N, C-alpha and C positions, 0 to 999 in steps of 0.2 A: 793255560799255556803261557810260558814265559817268553822273553824276547828271543832267546837262542832257538827255541822250538819254532817260533814264528819265522825266524830267518831261515831255518832249514826247510820249512814248508813252502815259503814264498820268498825266495832270496831277492828277486828283483824289486818287489814292492817294499820289502824290509830295508833294503839298501837306500831306496829313495826316501822312505819315511825317516830313517835315521839321519840321513844327510840333511833333510829339511830341519830337523830338530837341532842338529849340530851347527847349523848356519848362524843361529842366534842363541844368545844365552838365556833369555827370559821367554816364557811361554804362559799360556793361560790354562789354569786348572779349574775345573768345575766339580764341586762336591755338593752334598745335600745337607742342609741345616736340620736342626731338630724337628722343625715343623714341615720338612719335606721340600721346602723351597730351595732353589739353586743358589749357590754361592760361587762366585768366580774370584780367583786370586792369581797373582803372579807366582811363577814357580820356575826353578831351574831343574830340568830333567837331566838325568845322567845315565848313559848307556855304558855299562861296565860289567865284565865277568859274565856276559850272556844274559844280563838282566836289565830291565828298565827300572831305575831307582828314582824315588821321589823323596827328596830331603827337605825338611822345613824347620823353622825355628821352634824351640821348645815352647809348648803351650799355645801354639798358633791355632786359630779357629779352624783352619783347613785340616790340620792334624786331628783335632778333636772331632771334626765331621767324619773323617775317614775311620777313626776308631769306632765310631757309632755305626756307620754305614760305609762299607769299603768301596762302594761304587764311585767311579770317577770318569771324567772325560778330560783329555788333555789336548789342547789345540796348539799347533805349531805357530810360532810368531810369524806373521806374514811378511815382516820386514817393512822397509820404507816404501811409500807410494803404493801403487796397485800392481806392480810386477811381482807375481808370486813364484817366479822362477822355480820350476820343479813341482808346482802345484801346492794346494792347500792340504794339510794332513791333520787328521784327528785320530787319537787313540783312545779307546774306551776299555774299561776293565774293572778289576777290583784290586785294591791296595791293602797289603797286610803289613802291620808294623813289625819291625825287627827290634826286639827289646835287648836288654842287657843280661838276661838270664841264661840258663843252661841252653846250649845249642845256638841261640841267637847271638850270644856274647862274642863268639869268635867272628861271626859274620860282621857284626857292627864294628869290632876292633879292626878287622881288615879294611872296612870302608873308611874308617877314621884315618888309618895310616895312608890309604890311597888318596883321599880327597882333602883331608884336614879341614872339615867343616867347622864353622863357629859352634861353640858349645853353649848351652845344651841344645840338642836337636833331636828331631824325630826322623826315622828312616823307614821308608815303606818299600817293600818288594811288590811288583805288580804281576798280575795275571791278566792277560789280554782276552777281551771278549769281542773286539771289533777294531779294525783299522780301516779308515776311509781316506782315499786320496781323490781330490777333485782338481782337474786342470783343463786348460783349453788346448785343443789339438788343431793344428793348421788354421788357427784364427777362425775356425768355423764350428767346431764341435765342443760342447761341454762334456767332458768325460768324467765319470764317477766310477772308481774302483772300490769295491766293498769286499773285505775279507772277514770271515768269522771262523773260529776253530772247527776243524773237521769238514770245511766246505772249500771248494775252489774259489778263486777270486771271481766275483761277478763284475763285468764291465758294462756300463750303460753309457750310450752316446746320445746326446740331444743336440739339435740345431737351434 
């Protein structure tokens, strides 16, 4: 499921999640190394054309990780201090590289025209498997919202 489909399925949660990511430029991407251990890296996430795009420098280790195993988790930058205004948001899914060949070439050319990223670069389109928002409500409850494709949002409240 891409970002547009998620937004149609759960518009409120999608709007909050996107706003959290747009609030800051850099976020934390988790990928899997060859040996299966986690790698975390800084990343700029881009919401454009109904998709969540992950762009990275040519030859970067995180790009090589995603080529080998497309699973990722993307954590929104919490900002300065401890005020998470809007909550903490994490997106998990699979990322698939957009190449320069037939079919992908037009998409990558469109992205280059829109964003003007430094060259060379890797571009990945994402498919979502989970979105989680955690926030404090009324200074009393820890609220966790969990969404997965084909399921309604589950909301858990803890004191």
